[in-house]
C-alpha positions in Angstrom: 2.3 -18.5 -54.8 4.1 -19.1 -58.0 6.2 -16.2 -59.4 5.6 -17.5 -62.9 2.0 -16.4 -62.7 2.9 -12.8 -61.9 6.1 -12.1 -63.7 6.5 -11.8 -67.5 9.3 -11.5 -70.0 7.9 -9.9 -73.1 10.3 -8.3 -75.7 7.5 -5.8 -76.5 7.1 -4.7 -72.9 10.0 -3.3 -70.9 12.5 -4.6 -73.4 11.9 -8.2 -72.3 13.1 -7.6 -68.7 11.3 -9.2 -65.8 8.3 -7.1 -64.9 5.0 -7.6 -63.1 2.3 -8.8 -65.5 -0.1 -6.0 -66.4 2.3 -3.3 -65.4 5.5 -1.7 -66.6 7.2 -2.1 -63.2 10.5 -4.0 -63.4 11.1 -6.7 -60.7 14.5 -4.9 -60.3 12.7 -1.7 -59.2 10.9 -3.5 -56.5 14.1 -5.1 -55.3 16.0 -1.8 -55.4 13.2 -0.2 -53.3 13.5 -3.0 -50.7 17.3 -2.7 -50.7 16.9 1.0 -50.0 14.8 0.2 -46.9 11.4 1.1 -48.3 8.5 -0.6 -46.6 5.9 -2.5 -48.6 3.4 0.3 -47.9 5.8 2.9 -49.3 6.4 0.8 -52.4 2.7 0.3 -53.0 2.1 4.1 -52.5 4.8 4.9 -55.1 3.7 2.2 -57.5 -0.1 2.1 -57.3 -0.4 -0.6 -60.0 1.3 -3.1 -57.6 -0.3 -5.3 -55.0 1.4 -6.6 -51.9 1.7 -10.1 -53.5 3.8 -8.6 -56.3 6.4 -7.7 -53.8 6.5 -11.2 -52.5 6.8 -12.8 -56.0 9.7 -10.3 -56.8 11.5 -11.6 -53.8 10.7 -15.2 -54.7 12.0 -14.6 -58.2 15.2 -13.0 -57.0 15.9 -15.9 -54.7 15.5 -18.4 -57.5 17.6 -16.4 -60.0 20.6 -15.7 -57.8 
């Protein structure tokens, strides 16, 4: 799975910060949730517009951008 297919940087959406396409969920929010120990299921429950694959691409993006 290629993160570029799921993450967007649009100055008109979320001030151009990395977010999941079709949502207003920042990649950083997903990463913060994971860092706090939330499970995938908890994240998906709190952000119903996300799919499990979105969590994976957020991790992939963060690994590439570090």
